[in-house]
C-alpha distance (Angstrom), angle and dihedral (degrees) to the residues before:
residue distance angle dihedral
X1 . . .
X2 3.79 . .
X3 3.79 124.7 .
X4 3.79 135.7 -164.8
X5 3.80 133.6 -160.7
X6 3.79 120.2 -102.3
X7 3.82 84.2 -130.3
X8 3.82 94.9 49.4
X9 3.79 120.3 28.3
X10 3.81 90.4 -177.3
X11 3.81 90.6 66.2
X12 3.81 117.8 98.4
X13 3.80 126.8 -170.1
X14 3.80 134.1 163.9
X15 3.79 123.4 -105.2
X16 3.80 90.1 -109.6
X17 3.80 92.1 53.9
X18 3.80 91.9 47.8
X19 3.81 91.0 50.1
X20 3.79 94.2 51.8
X21 3.80 99.7 37.2
X22 3.82 95.7 40.3
X23 3.81 94.6 -175.4
X24 3.80 126.6 48.9
X25 3.80 115.0 -126.1
X26 3.81 89.1 -110.1
X27 3.84 89.0 63.4
X28 3.80 94.4 -115.5
X29 3.81 124.0 122.7
X30 3.79 127.3 -105.1
X31 3.80 117.9 -106.3
X32 3.82 130.9 178.2
X33 3.81 114.4 -91.7
X34 3.78 86.9 -127.3
X35 3.79 134.0 6.4
X36 3.81 105.0 -127.1
X37 3.79 117.7 -144.0
X38 3.78 117.9 -127.2
X39 3.80 118.7 -123.1
X40 3.84 106.8 -86.4
X41 3.81 88.5 -136.9
X42 3.82 89.0 60.1
X43 3.81 91.0 52.6
X44 3.81 91.3 45.5
X45 3.81 91.9 54.2
X46 3.79 98.6 30.6
X47 3.81 92.9 122.5
X48 3.82 88.2 69.4
X49 3.80 93.3 65.1
X50 3.80 133.6 80.0
X51 3.79 123.2 -122.4
X52 3.81 90.3 -103.4
X53 3.81 92.7 49.3
X54 3.80 90.9 49.6
X55 3.81 91.3 47.2
X56 3.80 91.7 51.9
X57 3.81 92.9 49.4
X58 3.81 92.1 51.4
X59 3.81 95.5 43.3
X60 3.79 93.8 45.9
X61 3.81 91.3 48.1
X62 3.81 90.6 53.6
X63 3.81 102.0 35.2
X64 3.80 98.3 35.0
X65 3.80 115.4 -174.6
X66 3.82 95.6 -20.0
X67 3.80 84.5 103.7
X68 3.84 115.5 30.7
X69 3.79 112.9 -113.8
X70 3.80 94.8 -114.8
X71 3.81 92.3 50.7
X72 3.81 91.7 46.1
X73 3.79 91.5 51.5
X74 3.80 90.1 50.9
X75 3.81 91.4 49.6
X76 3.81 91.5 51.5
X77 3.79 95.0 45.1
X78 3.81 90.7 52.2
X79 3.81 97.6 39.9
X80 3.82 102.0 38.9
X81 3.78 98.2 47.1
X82 3.81 98.9 133.6
X83 3.78 136.2 70.1
X84 3.81 134.2 -99.8
X85 3.81 105.4 -165.2
X86 3.80 127.9 -170.1
X87 3.81 110.2 -137.4
X88 3.80 121.9 -169.8
X89 3.81 116.0 -138.0
X90 3.80 92.3 -174.8
X91 3.81 136.8 -11.4
X92 3.82 94.4 -71.3
X93 3.81 105.4 22.0
X94 3.77 126.5 73.2
X95 3.79 138.0 167.2
X96 3.81 124.3 -138.3
X97 3.80 106.1 -145.9
X98 3.79 111.9 -147.3
X99 3.80 99.5 167.6
X100 3.79 102.1 87.1
X101 3.81 95.5 100.6
X102 3.83 126.4 95.5
X103 3.83 96.6 -83.7
X104 3.83 93.4 41.3
X105 3.82 93.4 -122.0
X106 3.81 137.4 100.7
X107 3.79 89.5 -113.2
X108 3.81 89.7 77.5
X109 3.81 87.0 81.8
X110 3.78 93.1 59.6
X111 3.80 100.0 34.2
X112 3.80 96.7 48.9
X113 3.80 94.1 44.9
X114 3.80 92.6 46.3
X115 3.81 95.0 48.0
X116 3.78 91.3 54.4
X117 3.81 93.2 44.7
X118 3.79 88.8 53.0
X119 3.80 91.2 47.5
X120 3.82 89.5 50.8
X121 3.81 92.9 53.7
X122 3.81 93.1 39.9
X123 3.79 94.3 60.2
X124 3.80 89.7 87.5
X125 3.82 93.9 49.4
X126 3.79 126.6 64.0
X127 3.82 96.3 -162.9
X128 3.80 115.6 110.8
X129 3.80 113.1 -108.8
X130 3.82 114.3 -134.8
X131 3.80 111.1 -153.6
X132 3.81 115.8 -161.4
X133 3.78 120.8 -165.5
X134 3.80 135.6 174.3
X135 3.79 116.3 -155.3
X136 3.77 137.6 -168.7
X137 3.78 89.8 -167.8
X138 3.80 121.8 -60.2
X139 3.80 103.4 39.8
X140 3.79 92.7 66.0
X141 3.79 95.3 53.9
X142 3.79 92.8 46.3
X143 3.80 92.2 48.7
X144 3.80 92.9 44.5
X145 3.79 92.6 53.6
X146 3.80 93.3 36.9
X147 3.81 92.7 56.1
X148 3.81 99.8 30.5
X149 3.79 107.5 130.4
X150 3.83 94.0 -3.6
X151 3.78 104.2 149.6
X152 3.79 118.1 -116.8
X153 3.81 95.3 19.4
X154 3.81 136.3 102.5
X155 3.80 121.0 -172.5
X156 3.82 126.9 -153.5
X157 3.81 113.9 -169.3
X158 3.81 121.8 -164.6
X159 3.80 115.7 -160.6
X160 3.84 132.4 172.4
X161 3.79 113.4 -103.7
X162 3.80 113.1 -112.4
X163 3.78 93.8 0.9
X164 3.82 102.2 94.7
X165 3.80 127.7 69.7
X166 3.79 123.2 -101.6
X167 3.81 94.3 -106.0
X168 3.81 91.4 45.3
X169 3.81 90.6 52.1
X170 3.78 92.0 47.5
X171 3.80 90.1 53.4
X172 3.81 89.3 52.3
X173 3.77 100.5 43.4
X174 3.80 110.5 33.6
X175 3.79 102.7 63.5
X176 3.79 107.4 82.0
X177 3.80 115.3 174.3
X178 3.82 107.5 85.2
X179 3.83 94.9 -13.0
X180 3.83 121.9 95.4
X181 3.81 127.0 -177.9
X182 3.81 127.9 -154.4
X183 3.82 116.6 -163.3
X184 3.81 103.5 -148.8
X185 3.79 119.6 -156.1
X186 3.81 92.8 -135.6
X187 3.81 144.1 49.2
X188 3.78 133.5 -57.6
X189 3.78 88.7 -100.0
X190 3.82 88.3 57.6
X191 3.82 90.3 50.8
X192 3.78 91.4 48.5
X193 3.81 91.8 48.2
X194 3.83 91.1 53.0
X195 3.80 91.0 51.9
X196 3.81 93.4 46.9
X197 3.81 91.2 48.7
X198 3.80 90.1 52.4
X199 3.79 91.1 53.5
X200 3.78 91.0 53.0
X201 3.82 94.0 46.9
X202 3.81 103.7 102.0
X203 3.80 92.6 -170.8
X204 3.80 90.5 58.8
X205 3.79 91.7 51.5
X206 3.80 90.8 59.6
X207 3.81 89.3 64.0
X208 3.80 104.5 30.9
X209 3.80 134.2 39.1
X210 3.79 99.0 -132.0
X211 3.77 131.5 -168.8
X212 3.80 135.8 158.4
X213 3.77 132.6 -119.6
X214 3.79 95.0 -167.6
X215 3.78 121.5 109.6
X216 3.81 87.1 -94.8
X217 3.83 84.4 80.6
X218 3.80 111.5 90.3
X219 3.83 90.0 -141.4
X220 3.81 88.0 65.7
X221 3.79 93.9 50.0
X222 3.81 98.9 50.9
X223 3.84 98.3 59.7
X224 3.79 91.1 47.0
X225 3.80 87.7 68.5
X226 3.80 89.1 62.7
X227 3.79 96.7 75.9
X228 3.80 94.6 49.9
X229 3.80 90.2 57.7
X230 3.81 90.3 42.6
X231 3.81 91.5 51.2
X232 3.80 89.7 50.6
X233 3.82 89.8 50.1
X234 3.81 90.7 53.6
X235 3.80 91.7 47.3
X236 3.80 92.6 47.2
X237 3.79 90.7 52.6
X238 3.83 86.4 59.0
X239 3.79 93.5 50.1
X240 3.81 97.2 -99.9
X241 3.80 114.0 143.8
X242 3.82 105.0 170.0
X243 3.80 124.6 51.2
X244 3.78 138.0 177.1
X245 3.80 114.5 -160.0
X246 3.80 118.9 -151.9
X247 3.79 114.7 -162.1
X248 3.82 129.5 -167.2
X249 3.79 100.7 -129.0
X250 3.80 134.6 -158.5
X251 3.79 113.0 137.1
X252 3.85 88.8 12.5
X253 3.80 95.7 -127.8
X254 3.81 92.7 119.6
X255 3.79 96.5 54.0
X256 3.81 88.2 37.5
X257 3.79 88.3 61.8
X258 3.80 89.9 49.5
X259 3.79 90.4 52.7
X260 3.81 90.4 48.9
X261 3.81 87.5 53.3
X262 3.81 88.5 49.8
X263 3.81 90.7 52.5
X264 3.83 89.1 51.0
X265 3.79 90.4 57.4
X266 3.80 107.5 -85.4
X267 3.84 106.6 150.9
X268 3.81 103.9 -124.1
X269 3.80 122.6 159.9
X270 3.80 94.8 -155.9
X271 3.81 144.9 -26.8
X272 3.79 125.5 -130.5
X273 3.81 123.7 -163.0
X274 3.79 115.7 -154.1
X275 3.80 115.9 -162.4
X276 3.77 138.3 177.0
X277 3.81 120.0 -127.4
X278 3.80 89.0 -60.7
X279 3.78 86.5 93.6
X280 3.81 106.5 162.1
X281 3.80 93.7 131.3
X282 3.82 98.3 43.0
X283 3.81 88.3 52.0
X284 3.79 90.3 48.5
X285 3.80 92.9 51.2
X286 3.79 89.9 48.9
X287 3.82 100.4 42.7
X288 3.81 104.5 20.2
X289 3.82 92.6 -126.7
X290 3.81 120.0 112.2
X291 3.80 105.1 -141.9
X292 3.82 113.2 165.8
X293 3.78 117.6 -163.8
X294 3.82 136.0 -173.7
X295 3.79 112.1 -72.1
X296 3.81 120.7 -102.9
X297 3.80 122.5 -144.2
X298 3.82 114.5 -114.3
X299 3.79 140.7 164.5
X300 3.84 87.8 -95.7
X301 3.79 91.8 61.6
X302 3.81 97.4 168.9
X303 3.81 86.8 65.0
X304 3.81 95.8 50.8
X305 3.79 94.9 116.8
X306 3.79 122.2 135.1
X307 3.80 97.7 -175.8
X308 3.83 109.4 31.8
X309 3.80 110.0 -148.6
X310 3.78 96.5 -155.8
X311 3.78 96.0 55.1
X312 3.82 89.3 88.4
X313 3.81 88.4 60.2
X314 3.79 91.5 54.1
X315 3.78 91.0 49.4
X316 3.79 88.6 49.3
X317 3.82 92.2 51.5
X318 3.81 87.5 57.7
X319 3.83 96.3 40.3
X320 3.83 91.2 -113.6
X321 3.83 89.4 -64.0
X322 3.80 105.4 148.2
X323 3.79 94.3 -169.8
X324 3.80 90.9 52.3
X325 3.80 89.4 52.4
X326 3.80 91.6 47.9
X327 3.81 90.7 51.7
X328 3.81 90.2 56.1
X329 3.81 104.7 30.2
X330 3.80 131.1 47.6
X331 3.77 124.6 -178.8
X332 3.79 138.8 -159.0
X333 3.79 131.4 -177.7
X334 3.82 130.7 -148.0
X335 3.79 139.9 -166.7
X336 3.80 126.8 -128.8
X337 3.81 89.6 -104.7
X338 3.80 91.1 55.3
X339 3.80 90.6 45.4
X340 3.81 91.4 53.0
X341 3.79 91.5 50.7
X342 3.81 90.2 49.1
X343 3.81 92.0 54.3
X344 3.79 88.9 51.6
X345 3.81 91.7 47.1
X346 3.79 92.7 50.9
X347 3.78 90.7 52.9
X348 3.80 96.7 41.9
X349 3.81 95.0 46.4
X350 3.79 101.7 33.8
X351 3.83 106.8 12.3
X352 3.79 85.2 -120.2
X353 3.80 118.9 144.7
X354 3.79 111.0 -150.2
X355 3.77 135.5 -179.1
X356 3.85 117.8 -121.8
X357 3.81 92.9 -99.3
X358 3.78 91.3 53.4
X359 3.80 90.6 46.9
X360 3.82 90.5 55.7
X361 3.81 90.0 51.5
X362 3.81 89.1 50.0
X363 3.80 91.2 52.5
X364 3.80 92.6 48.3
X365 3.81 91.4 47.5
X366 3.79 90.8 50.4
X367 3.80 92.4 48.4
X368 3.80 93.2 48.2
X369 3.81 90.0 49.9
X370 3.79 89.4 52.1
X371 3.80 91.8 48.5
X372 3.82 94.3 42.1
X373 3.82 111.4 29.2
X374 3.76 115.5 -171.4
X375 3.78 148.3 124.7
X376 3.80 101.6 -73.5
X377 3.78 138.4 109.9
X378 3.79 111.4 -103.0
X379 3.82 106.0 -148.1
X380 3.78 119.5 -176.5
X381 3.80 121.8 -169.7
X382 3.79 122.2 -119.0
X383 3.77 103.0 -154.1
X384 3.81 103.8 178.8
X385 3.78 139.1 28.8
X386 3.82 112.3 -105.8
X387 3.83 90.3 -126.7
X388 3.80 87.7 79.1
X389 3.82 93.0 64.2
X390 3.81 110.7 50.8
X391 3.80 92.5 146.4
X392 3.80 93.7 52.4
X393 3.81 98.8 48.7
X394 3.81 123.5 72.2
X395 3.80 109.9 -98.3
X396 3.81 94.6 -123.4
X397 3.80 89.9 52.4
X398 3.80 95.5 43.0
X399 3.81 88.1 55.5
X400 3.81 86.6 69.7
X401 3.82 92.5 59.2
X402 3.78 116.5 106.7
X403 3.78 106.3 -143.5
X404 3.81 115.1 -134.6
X405 3.79 113.4 -119.0
X406 3.79 92.8 -113.0
X407 3.81 93.3 54.7
X408 3.79 93.9 56.5
X409 3.81 92.2 50.9
X410 3.82 93.6 57.1
X411 3.79 97.3 66.5
X412 3.80 95.9 74.0
X413 3.81 96.4 50.3
X414 3.79 124.0 102.0
X415 3.80 119.1 -106.4
X416 3.80 111.8 -114.4
X417 3.80 108.3 -169.3
X418 3.80 136.1 131.9
X419 3.82 118.3 -142.8
X420 3.81 116.0 -125.5
X421 3.80 133.7 -176.1
X422 3.80 121.0 -138.2
X423 3.79 89.9 -92.4
X424 3.80 122.2 124.6
X425 3.79 93.7 -158.7
X426 3.82 89.7 55.6
X427 3.81 90.6 48.0
X428 3.79 92.2 49.8
X429 3.79 91.1 47.0
X430 3.83 90.0 52.7
X431 3.79 92.1 51.5
X432 3.80 93.5 48.5
X433 3.80 94.8 43.1
X434 3.81 91.6 51.4
X435 3.78 101.7 39.5
């Protein structure tokens, strides 16, 4: 597998190099040299395969022989060892639940796969691998649990002070071992900027072997395609042929993975991106001008992103053709008040308890169905377990949530976090003083 930079299509690097270096020096993002098409016979009979078998077929098609087949199968069997069920709420509307992994968020797919890919490549190198990650909520917990105890790695997670939920913070700050948390007095965008600056600091690279666990890393994006194919397999087994996926979107890695799956041959009628008031992409699709702005805190905190990193990948997938993007992707944006009403509606109408991110996807799916009626399954993605958002969900509804065993065990653990100002020099000094 060869990859280029979105800023330089003449550049070519190996999959291993892209995994460990995360960002090209030109500050673009790595993309596959070519998007291979899956065998049509595989798609036709996809309902006959398990999630792990589907994941291997996709990963092997993309990665090729960069990881031997036996090793890749072992990575997938260990990393993707939980379910992602499609549940119908009514005859035309279904939810794809992606929160059944150890951190109760969809990012378990990417974090667990990536950690094991890195461990596979690191076996031939004795140098400690420093993994840097910025999180707006769920990424940090998934990465922390994905890398916890993985030999040869050390993880530093930057999260915005006061802008993640209690359970999210506990998942970030109670691990110890090879996991470190930095509580940044700023926004997610500030955290992300600190991480990106570190990757472009050549003097830092002479002393530390740095890589990223954010969705900017191609090893995070690839496994997120798995559940789109798996959802389609479940739908196909029930006789469904046409599907519209609606994705709660912040940094746009999740829907980016869906669009990569689409380019590989997954039959999808349309994609819908639901956002909170951090609406850079909806405004771009409407006006044609990309105008990022500082992020605003909302109930759907994992989507509080003012300048989505992965949008450049989506533009690249469509060769910068705005009309081609518009023909495949629609987008809607919602306020906290609308999100709250949607959570209540989901419970009142379907007895379904949803997190704020899921509720936004539900609203966007409902609006798209109203705007584009037709005979298709409307599947919206549930990206996090509601247990992570007790302050965002009405108390009488939250009482119906069954807490996973792991969530209840976090509360009694000590918080291990270092405060940090939005100051790159201070961040660099921390990394060098604690190497």
